[in-house]
N, C-alpha and C positions, 0 to 999 in steps of 0.2 A: 280671321279661321279660312282654310284652304276650301275649295269649292268640295272635295270629296267628303270633309267635314258636314258641310250644308247639309248635300243631299243625304248624309247618312241621318242627321237629323230628322231632316222631313221624312224620311223612311221611319225612323223610329215615333214621329208623332203620327203616321199613319197605323202602323203596328200596334202602339197604345189604345189607339182611337179605335181600333178594329175589336181588337180583343174586349176590350171594354163593353162597346154596344154589342157584341155576340154573346158577352155573359147576361148582359143586363137587361137589356132593352130589345133588342131581336125574340122574334115570337111574344113578347112580355104582355101578359091581358092589360095590365095596366100599368101608366109609368107615373108612379107615384114621388114624392120629394125624398122618399128613403131610398127607392133605386135608382134615383139619379146621381143621390149621394153615394151610393155604394161606385155607382160605374165611373163616377169624378174620383173615389180613392184607388180604382181599380187603373186606370188610366195615371192616374199620379205617380201611384207604384213601379207598374211595367215601363214607364215613360222615364223614370228616374232610374230605375237599373239599366235601361238602356243606353243611357247616360253615359252612368259610370263605365260602361264597356267599352262607348264612341270616345268617352275619355279627352273632352276637347280643349284646346287651350285657350283660356283666356287672357287675354292683353287690356292690362291698364296703364293709363298714362299719368304721371302726376309732374307737376312745373313746379322746381324749388328755388328760389332765389339764395346765392351764396352770395355773403358779403366779406368785402376786404379785411381780415383781422388786424385790429390795431390793440397791440397789447402795449398797457401803461403800465411801464416799471417802476417802481418807488425804492430807495435807500431805506433800509431799516436798520442801519449801522447806529452808534452814539454822536460817531461825528456828528450828526444832524443836530440834536440837542446840545451839543457842546458849543456850536456854531450860533444856536440860538434861532434855528431856522425850522424845527419841528413845528410848530404850528402853520408857518408858511408853505410848507411842504406838505402837510394836509389838506389846505386847505386848495391848495393846484391839483391835488390828486382827486380830491373829491369832486371839482368843479370841469376836471377832463371824464370823469369817469359818468357822473351823470348828465352831461350835456346831452339835450334829446335828439341834436341836429346831428352830432358825432355817433351815437347809437341809433338815427334810425342809418346812414352811411358807413358805419363800421361795424363788425361783429367786436365790440371792447372788449379784452379780457385783462384783469389788472393782475398785475403780482408784485412779489417787494422780494428783496435780497438782504443778506448779509455775507454768513459763512455758507449760507445756504439760499436755495431759490426756490419760493413758494407761493401758490396762490396766499393774495394780499388778506388773511383772515386776523390776523392780531398785529398791527402796524404801532408799534411801541417806543421805535429810538432806541433798545436796548443790544442792538448787536455788536460782536466781541471784535468783529473786521469789516470789512468792506470788500466784496469778491464783485468788482464791476464784470470781469473776463468771465467768469461763472454763466451769469446772467446773459452775457451773448452768446455762450456755448448752449445752453438752456434752451434758447429761443430759437436757434438752428436746429438742435431736437424736435421740437415742438412742431415748427413751422417748415419741416422741408418740404423745399422746391414749392417754393408760397413767393409771391412778390407782396412785403406788405411795409407799412410804415414803423417805427417804435417812436415811443415817447419816455424817455429815461427821465426820471426826476430825483436829482441826485449832486453832491458836492464834489465828484469827480476826484474827491481823495480816496484811492484805491491801496489798501493796506495788502492785500494778497492775492493771488494769482498771476499771470501774464499780461503783458500791454494790452489794454482792453481797446485801444483806438485801433488794433486791427482784428478783435475777436468778433465783431460783426462783420456778415455780408456786407461788400463793397456796395451790389445793386439794391441795397433794402434801407432806406433813407433814417436814419436815426436824429432824432429832434431833441436833444438836451434843454431839460428846466434846469437852471442853475439856480441851487438855493443858498442861501447864506450871504453873508456880508462881502460883497467886492471889492472895497477900499481895500486899500495897501497898509497897513501898520509895519512898522516897525518888529521886527520880528527874530531871534536867534535860534536854531532848533539843530539838537543832534540827532540829524536823520537819520544813522546808522550805525550803530558800531558791532564790528564783529570779533572776535576771541573765542578761541580754543576752549573747551568745556575742562580741559585738563593740562596741567603744566606740570612740569617736574622739578622736584626738589633742585635748589641751589641752582636753578638753570635760570633764565631769562625768557617770559612769553609775549608774545607779540600783540599788540592790539591795535587794530583799524578803526579809525572814526572820521564820520562824513560830517562835517557840519557845511550849514545852509544858513544865509541871511536874508531878510526881505526888509529892504529901506532906501531911501533916496540920497543918504548922506551919507560921508564915511567915519568909520567907529573902529576904535580898538577893544578886544575883548581878551578876558582871560580863561582859558581853559586849564582846568587841572581833575586829576584824577587823584582821590584819597580812598584810605580804608581806615574807617573811626578819624582819629583826630590828625592819621598821618599820610602829609601830602605826600602821593609815590612820583608825581609829575604835575609840572606846571609851566605854561608858555602863554605869549602873547600871539594872539591871530587877528591880523588887520581885515577889514572888509570895508568894501565900497562899492557904488552901484555897478562899478566893472566888474567887481569880484566879489560873486554873493557867495562862493562855494570855497570849501579848503578839505582837503583831505591830509589826516596826522596820521604816522607811523610811530608807534612808541613799542619801545620794549620794556617791561615792568621785572620786578626781582620777583622770584618765586623762592620766599624766605623761612616761610613756613607750610608745614604740612597740614593738609586737612581743606575743608570749604573755605575759602576767601571772599568775602563780600566787599565790592570796589562802588566805588559813584564815582561818574562823570558828572561833570557840571561845566558850564560854559555862563559867563555873565559879562554884565558891561553896566557903564554909569548911565546909560538910555533906561528909560520906563518902557514896559514892554506889557501886551495885551494878557498875552499867554505867557508862563513862567515855568507849566507843566512841563514843555518841552524843552527845555533848558538843562534836564537833569535825563540823567539813565542810570539806574544801578544794573548790577551786572554780579557776577561771581565764577569762578575760578577753581575748581579742585587740585588742591597740589598733592601730588603721589610721589611717594619716595621710593619707586619700583618701577621698572621695565622692562617689557617680555622682547629678550632678544631669540631673534629666528635665523636658523642658517640653514638657507638655502641651496642644496647640494647637488650638481647635475654634473654629467663628466659630456650633455652636448648643449648645442645651441637652440634655443626652442621659445617662441612665443609665448608660451606659457608663463617661463619665467615672469617677465618684465610684467602679465598680468596677476600673478600673483603677489609680486612684492607689493607695487601697486595699491592691490584690492587691500592687502593687508597693513600699511601703512597708512592709509584712509583712516587709521586708531592712532592716534598721538602716542598712545601707549605700546604702541609695536614698532621695532625697527629691524628690516630685513637685509642680512647677507648674503648675497649670493656668492658660493664657494666651488670648484672644482674639487674631488675626491681628492687629489694629491695637494693641496694648498688647505686642507684641515690638518693643524698639527695639535690642538688642544679642543676639546669640547666642552670647556669647564666655563667658558664664557657665554654659553647658549644655555636658552631654557626649555625650546624647541627645536627640532631637527624635522626638516622637508627635504625627503630624498625622492627625486624626480629621476623615474625611470633606472633603479640599480642594477650596477651591472658587476663584472668584477674588480672594476676598478674600485668600488665603494669597501673591498673587504676591510680595509684597516677601518674603514669609517664605525664598521657594524661591530668590529672588535673593539674599539674606546669607547662603545654605545656598551657594550655589554658591562664594562665597569660605571662609566657615569649615571646609566638607567636615565636616560631624557626622554620624554615623550616624543614620538615620531611620528608623523605622516609621511607614506608611502604613498605616490602617484608612479602607476605604472603606465605602458605604452608600449608601443611597435619594439623600443631600443631595450624594452625591458630584459636581463635576463632570468628567467622563471626559473631555471635550474638553481643559479645561487640563490634567486630568493628563498628557495626550496628548503634548502641547506643552513639560512642565516636569519629564519623566522620561525617560530610554531603556531602562528594564527591563521593562517592558511594556507592548505597545497593549491599545486597549480598543474594544471594537464592540457597545457597549452600547443596550440597548431602554427602551423606556418602563415594558415589564412587571415588577414586582415577583415576586420569585422565594425560595424556602425552601430553602437547601442544607445539606445534614447534610454533617457530617464522617465521613473515612476516613484510619484512620493508615497514613504506609507506615513498616512497619520497617524499611526499607533508608537511612531517613535518618541521615546521618553527622557533620551538622555539629557536635553535641554530642549528649551522653549523655541520653536523657530514657525515660522507660517512657509507656505507653498505660494513662493515666489514666481511660477509659474515654470517647473522643471521641465514637464511634459512638453512645452513647446520648445524647449534650446535644443539647439542643433546635437548633433549626435556627436559622441565621443569615441576615438577609436583605439582599439583594440585588439592583438589577435583571438582568435575565437578558439574556444575551449573551455574547460570545467574547472570553476573555482570554487572549491570544497571549504568550508569553515572546519578548524580543528579541536575550538573551545567553542564557549560563548560568544555570540559577539551581537551588535545591533546596528540593523541595517536602515539607513538613512532615506537611500535611493537604490532602489529595485533596478535592474536592465531589461530593455525589452528591444527584440530587434525586427523592426518592421511591423510594431505595434504587437509583436507577439510577446506574452510574458514570456520570461524565462526561468524566473523563480533563484537567478541568479544576483550577487549584489553587485551595485553599481559605486555606492559611497560607503562604508561600513565604517564600526568601532570595536574596538576592542581593547578589554583590559585584564591583565596577566601579571598577576604578582606586582600589585602596586604600579606597573605603567602601563599607563594609556596608548595605543595606537589605532591612527585614522588608515583607511586607505581609499585611494581614489582609482578604480581600476578602466582607467583610459587617458588620453592624452588630447588636446586642444580645447580644454577648459578656459581657453583666451575667447574662445566665443561666445560661449554663456555670458561672461562678462558684457562682449559688446552688444549681443542678442538683448540682455537686460536693458542698456542704455536706449538702446530704439525703440524698444516697449516702452519706458517708464522716464524716459528723457535726464534721467540718473543711474549712476552706478549705485547709488543707497542700499537697495534693496541687495543685489548679489553682494554685495561686500558689509554687508550686516550678517548674512548665513555665510563668508568665510570666515567673518570675526567670530561668532559663536564658536565653529568649528575650532582656530585658532585659542578662544578663552578656554574650551572643554580640556585641548589638550596641554594648555597653562598650571591647570591645576590637578591636584593629585588629593584632594581634598574627598574625604568620604563622603557618600551620597546623603542625603538630607531626606528627609520625607516631606517636607513643605518648604518650596524653593518660590522666592519674591523676586520680582527686576524691579527697579525702580529707579529714577534718578535723582542725584540728589536735592535739585533746585529746579524750578520751573520758574518760565516768565507768568505775570496774570495774563488771561486773555489766552493763552495757549493751551491746547489739549493737555492734561493730567492723568497717565493712563499708569496703571498699574496692573501686573500681570502675575500670576502664580501657578504653580502647579504641587498636585498631590498626588505621593508615590506608595502604593501598599507595602506590605512585606516583601513583595519579589521584586521591586522597586519595576512595578508595572504603573503607566498613570491610570488614576482612579477617576474616572468618571462620575462615580456617585458621590466623592466628596461634597462637603458642603462649606464654603468655603464664605467667612464673612471680614468683612473690617471695620473696624472703628478709628477715625480719623477726630484727632483732639487739635484746638490751637492754643499753643504753649501759651498764650500771654490771656485769652476770654477764658481759656479751659471750657470754650465749649466743643461738643462730643455729637458727631454723625456717626452714623451706623449705617453701611450699604454691604449688599449681595454680591458677591464675583459670578459673575454671569460663564459659562463655558463657552469655551469656542472650540475647535476643533482638537488641539493639544494643548491648552491651558483655560486656565481662567482670568477673565476680565474686569475689571472696572474702573471707569471715566470718574472724574474728579471735578469736572470741569466747573467753574464760576466759584472757586475756594478765592476768597481773600487775600490778598500780600499778606506774607507773616510766616512764620515758624509753626511746623506742623508735625508730632508724632503720631503714631497711626501702629495696630495691631494688626495682623492678619492671624485667622482664627480657625482651624478645622473642627466641627461639630460634634462628627462622630468620635474622632481621635485625639480630641482638643489638643492637637500640635498648632503650636504656637511660634509667628515670626514678629520682632520689631522692629522698629528703625525710626527714621525720622528726615524728612525735606523742609524746603522752602520755597515759598511763592515769592518771588520777586516783586516790586512794585515798578509794574510799567504797563498803562494802558496805552498803545498803540493809538486810539482811534482820538486821544487827547493832545494829540501831537500838530495838529493845523489849526491857523489863525484864519484861515481863507478857503472858501472853494476853488477848485484848480479850474479853474475858467478856461486856459490858456489850452487843458488838455483836454476838455469837453467841445471847446469848438473846435479842437484839432478832429475829433471824432466826427463832428455834425459835418466837416468838410470833407473826410473820407468816403462819406456816404452819402452825399451830395445834399445833407439836410440842412438846418440852420440850428445854432444853438440860440435859447432866447433866456431871459429871467423870469424870476417868477412873479414879476409884475406884468410882464407880457404876454399873458396864458389867453388871453383873447385873442391876440394877433395871430400864434401858432393855431386856434383853432378855425379860424379862418382861414389860414394857409391851408390846415387839412380838407377841409371843405370845398375848397375850391380846386384842389389838386385833382383834374379829370384823371390822373392816369390810374388811380384808385376806384374801380368802377364795379359795382355788385353784378355777378353771372348770374344767368337764368341757366339750369338745367332740366331738361327733360327728362323725368324718370320712367323707362319701360319694365315694367314687372310681369312676366309670364309667369302664369301658374296653372299646371291642370287641373280639371274639375274633380279629380280623384282626391284630392289634399283638400277638398272643401267638407270637412267632416259635419257638417251642418245638412248635407243634403242625404247622408246616410242614416242621422238622426228623423229628418223629416218621413224618409223611405219606410221606417221603421216604425210610426207614429202611423204613417197611413195604413199599413197591411192591419197592425193591431187595431185601428179603429174598425176597419171593415170587416175584423172578425168580430169584434164586439158587437157592433149591429147586426152582423149576419145571426149571433148567436141570439141578441135580444128578442130577433122579431123572429125567431124559429128556421131559419133560413139555410139550418145546417143540417 
């Protein structure tokens, strides 16, 4: 407290004492106990009120000891169980987490990971994926700007995520405890198989296969791909201690339309401990159609290359870039993309009046809007010569097809002349334009349907910047390419709109997410948020059926069917209010990535330890790790002095005591007839 506050408190004491003395003791005939009690109560009440008026600041100090955090992270994936290391992993985990000396020195906190990173509540070693990189990133977020060691109990066999060796902070030591048998066994493995989901009838489709070998002697193996009892490809692959991997590139025939199930196998005459990883089932859907897209432009622009690459990321699409004077016939194309039309496009528009091909018109600074006003009737344009930058605003009520907001509002602006764009008929707007974050109520990306012909409009150039920005944000073009693919898919179809639209894959790998989305539209073809959708999934072999409710997202209904066993399934989606029904089927392929390993990856975990200046240990070396952690003087508890300053007026109990004191004084005076 300051000197002024202390002086005020002394004055308050004197004032309170003086007033109570004058009231009850000065000229009093007798000083009874009642009189003395009343004097004290009056003194306390007056002094308390004066204290509240002075409101001194009360300072309290406390000392807090902050220990260094010690996260103990255990791998909860199924590979630990498959390597017969679940019991040893649990024993090590319990020994470390319950060690008294470690708990005295560190703030021990326990976690588990598989596909998710969670507190260690239920360790059952049933996780379908191993993502050590997720554990590294989660620890970074939890312990920001802290210096701490990490104990990682794992086999090191990661099946998803980025390289975990560089995921941990190099200044924070990591001590991996490697669980599982580290002895080397002879093992052949199909480590990865890459194939497109779709192939075209009477073409050949590529298959890329990565094979690995663990062993100490030279062997010859047989690799084959079969469909049922028919062998489509077979060859001999030699391995040796110096050649432990091989990459095969094959071309297989697509001779039948529909879903084709194939099996890749590698075998030898040697005995193996694990043969599950010698087989890999995969599937290809052979289709007898391909969407031909004509991208017509009279100018050169980066948008053309970006659009072509994005559309052709779907193997069902092929884009041909043409100039207007190179278009002799439109009969071989399913979709036209007219990039910044001008007078040179007159012949193209005239041909399409007869061909009636669905069209996507993209405008920009080189567009002739007078020409567009004359040659299409969906929108009218009154544009100036002034250029403007337009940002995008996503309309969550858009219902022509299901599409998530991929961050359109964060994309760079598109450039287009400033002016008024007016719809001449019905149109559906996916993206509205904003100018410097001010809504304009003008469309940026819109769709129209007129007499059975579908047309899309993008009012702005430089969409290539959107694709680049999407990659920078997501480290992948996938989100943007899906957005463009759905636009092309809508234009590629002239089918009348259905009230219940369901999207799903024809096949899934076991262990992967199985997601089915659906949309239900009312009579006005508006997305019905109040729809009640259920799905019934039946295993074709066992006839076992399960029912689920679809949960609503922003513009669709969704259900996750994770955990289904390998096999064929039929399903029916039903809208309960209207009884609309959609039925189809899919197959879950037998592939468990967690069963692909014979040994823990000691080299990888040891590399992680060296990268962070830690050390890798085996499960039977846990005591050595405990000694190492206890002996490391760089991890010391820190004492912090906490100073808490609080004004007296915040102490509500003083006000309560003053009220009690005044009430008691009034009651005693009343009782003794002194009022």
